[in-house]
N, C-alpha and C positions, 0 to 999 in steps of 0.2 A: 725180714719177714713181717708182713703186715699183721697188726693186732686184730683179731676177730672179736667183734662185739656180739654179745648174746642176742638172739632173736627173741623178742617178746611175743606173746601169743597174738596180739593184733597184727604185728608185722609179719609173723609167720603165716597167719591166716591170709593176709593180703598177698603174700608170695604164692601161696597155694592157689588162691582164686585167680591170680594173674596167669598161672600156668595151665588153667583149665580152659580148653577151647570153647568158644561161644558156639552154641547150637542154634541153627535156624530151622524153621519148620520146612520140611522137605516134601513138597507136593509133587504129585504125578498126575497123569491123565489116563483114562481108560482107552486102550488102543482100539478095541472092538467091543461091541455090546456083548455082555457075558453075564452069567449068573453069579450072584453073591450068596454065600453060605453062612450058616451059624457056627461052623467049625472049619478048621483047615483041612477039608477033605471033600471030594465029590460025593462021598457017602453021607456028608452032613445034610442038614435040612436046607433046601434051597429057599432063600428069602425073597429075592426079586431079581429082575434083570436090570442091570445098570447100562445106561446109554453110552455110546462111543463119545469120546472127548470130555466126559464128565471128570472134573478135577476131584481128586481124593487125597487125603493125608495119610500115608502109611504110619502106623503107630507101633506095630509089632511085625517082625519078619521071622518066618520059619521056613524050613525046606520047601521051596517052591511056592510058598503062600505068603500073603501079607494081610494083616488085619488093617482095614482102612476106615477112616472117618469121612463122612460126606458133609455137604454144606448144612444139612439139618442136624448134624451131630451124631447121626446113627453110625454104629460100628458093625462091620461084617467082614467076612473073609473072601479074598479074591485070589485066583492063581496069579502069581507074579508075572507070568508070561503075557498077561493081558494089560500090564502097566507100561506106559510109555514115558520116556524122558521129556517128551514135548509138554510144555506147560500150557494149561488152559485155566480160565477163571469162569465161575458161574455167576450169572446175575442173580442177586438176592433182593434187590429193590423191585418194586412193582414194575417200573420202567427205568432202566439205566440210560442216562443221557451221555452219549459218546460225542465228545467235542473235537474239533479239528486240531486244537492246541490244548495244552494242559492249563486251562484257565476257564473259570465260570463265564467270562465275558466272550469267550471264543464261540464262533458259530457252531451250531449243532451239525455233526457229521451224520449221525443216525441215532435211533433209539433201539434198545433191545429189551424184550420182555423178560420177566422173572423166569429163571430156569434155563435160559439160553447160555450155551457155552461159547466163550470167545477165546481165540488164541492169544496167549500172552506174549507180546513182543518185547516189552520192557517194563520192569517193575520199579517202584520207588521214585517216581518223578514228582517229588514234592507232594505226596499224597495222591498222585494220579498214577494210572497204569496205561501204557500204550497197548492197544488190543486190535485184533482184526477179526471181523465177522467172516463166516465161511463163504459169503458171497463176494469177499474181497475188500469191502469197505473197512477202513481203519481210522483210528482216532484215539482219544484219551478219555478214560472213565475214572471217576473218583473211586478211590480204594474202598470206601464204605458202601459202594453200590454192588460190589462183587465179592465172591469168596474164592480163596485159593492163592492169595498173595503171600 
């Protein structure tokens, strides 16, 4: 039988931390334009209408409702049925430059203005994200020019 060594606090803490799963931010997009509320109920105060394809970050989930954060940091409640697994990002720069390849030297594919939602095709390409505009154009945008990664 192997002799067991006592686990010291730092080693025990390391084992505990190693067993905890890493959590990534879980973004969704809004499936269809809908009202956001101040409480998880249609009887709550309507705050505003959120546009289709807007990316949001769910932070709390209750029966049929999700409290979400938007690109501006605002929090509100949305019915979960209006959230999609499809990922989008929202342009937060005044004009995002979308390039043909993930490089600053690559030719410009198109530019997107602040607030435009782009379909996320691939994330984490060396600080770039591969995106597609609703008109079909695609390319790579720097991660710091969009929100929702």
